N, C-alpha and C positions, 0 to 999 in steps of 0.2 A: 246268489247262491250256486256256485259249479262243482261240479262232482267230476269225477275221473271212473269209466267203465261204469255209471251209475251208483257209485260208492260218493260219500261226503269226505273230504279229507280235512283234518283237524291239526291245525298248527298251535304249538307251544313254545312262545320267545319266551327266555331269559335276559333281562339287561343286566349286566354286570355293574357292581359298584366302579364308580369312577377314583383314580385318585386326584384328579383335576378341581371336579366340579361335585357339589351336591344340590341335592334336587328338593325342591318345596312345592309342590303342585305342578306348574306349567313353567315357575322361575329356577333358575340356576343359582349357584352360589359359588366361588372362588375365590383366591385370595392372592395379592402380587404384592412382592415385595420391592420397598421403592429404596432408593439412594435418598440421605436424608438431604443431602444440598435439593436435589430433583424435586421434592418435597415442598421445600421452604420456599423455592425460587419458582417452580414450575418449569414444565418440558415435558416432553414425550417419553410416554413409557409403552413396552409393550405388554399386551396381554392375552391369554390364553381363551379361547373362543370354542365353541363345537365346532365351527366353521373356522378353524385356523387361528394363526396369531394375528392380530389388530392392534396397529398402535392408535393411542390416544392422545389427546393433548393433557397433562394433569395441571390443575390450577395450582398457582403460587398460593402456598399456605395450608397444604392438604399437609392430614396428620394421619393417626393408627386408629381416630373414629371414623374417619369417612369411609361412607359403603356408594361407588359409583354404580348408575345406573347406564348399561347397555341396553336401549329401547331392542325388541323383537330378536333379541340372541339366544331367547330360550328355547324351550320346547314347545314344538307345532302341534297344536290340538284344532279340533273341529272349527271350536269356537274362535280361535285366533292363535297367537305365538307369546310366548311367555319374555322374560323379562332376565338379562344374567348381571346378577350385582357383584362387585369387585369390593372386595374389604382390604383397606391398606393395611400394610405392616412397611413400619419405617425399620429400615435394617441400620446396625451399628458400624462408626467407621474406625478404621485403623490408620490413626493418624501419627504422623509424624512428630517430633518435639518442635519443628520452625511451623507445620501446620498449626500443631494445638495453640505456637503463642500468638499466629494471627487473630486465629478466631476468640481467644483471651481478650484480645485487644477491639475486638468490636466492642463498645457500648452497648448493653442488654437493659433493656427494660420489661419491667416485672408488666405480663396482660392486666387488665383490669378485672378479670374475673379473680385473678389471683389475688389479688387485694382488697378486694370486695370480702373474698371467702376469709381470708384472714382477718379482716376487721371484725366481721362478724364472730370469728371464732373468737377473737381476744374478748371480746365484749360479753360472749357466752363465760368464758371462761373466767374472766373479772368476778364475774356473778357466783361463782361458788366459793 
């Protein structure tokens, strides 16, 4: 307790909402829009942190459901420091006709999860 001329001083601090981060306890959350090719192939992306822009490696096969964690980049409290969670949002691409043809030429296979889901759906639908 410190005083000024024998009187106590009280401070009231108001923290404004951020347009970049949301807070839950000592953890922070943000979102980053990612180029679809970087999400598919992996690569470096820049993410905002309370301490400035940080470049991180994005693993290949990342998607919009992924939540990345940067340990120790949250709010600092007496008990420790929280984490920063980054929600990925995959951007849409504007492709030229020739780029679109190149992508169409790639032989894509349906993921196993999609096949399993479709098999269950057909089985259930056929019993109706």
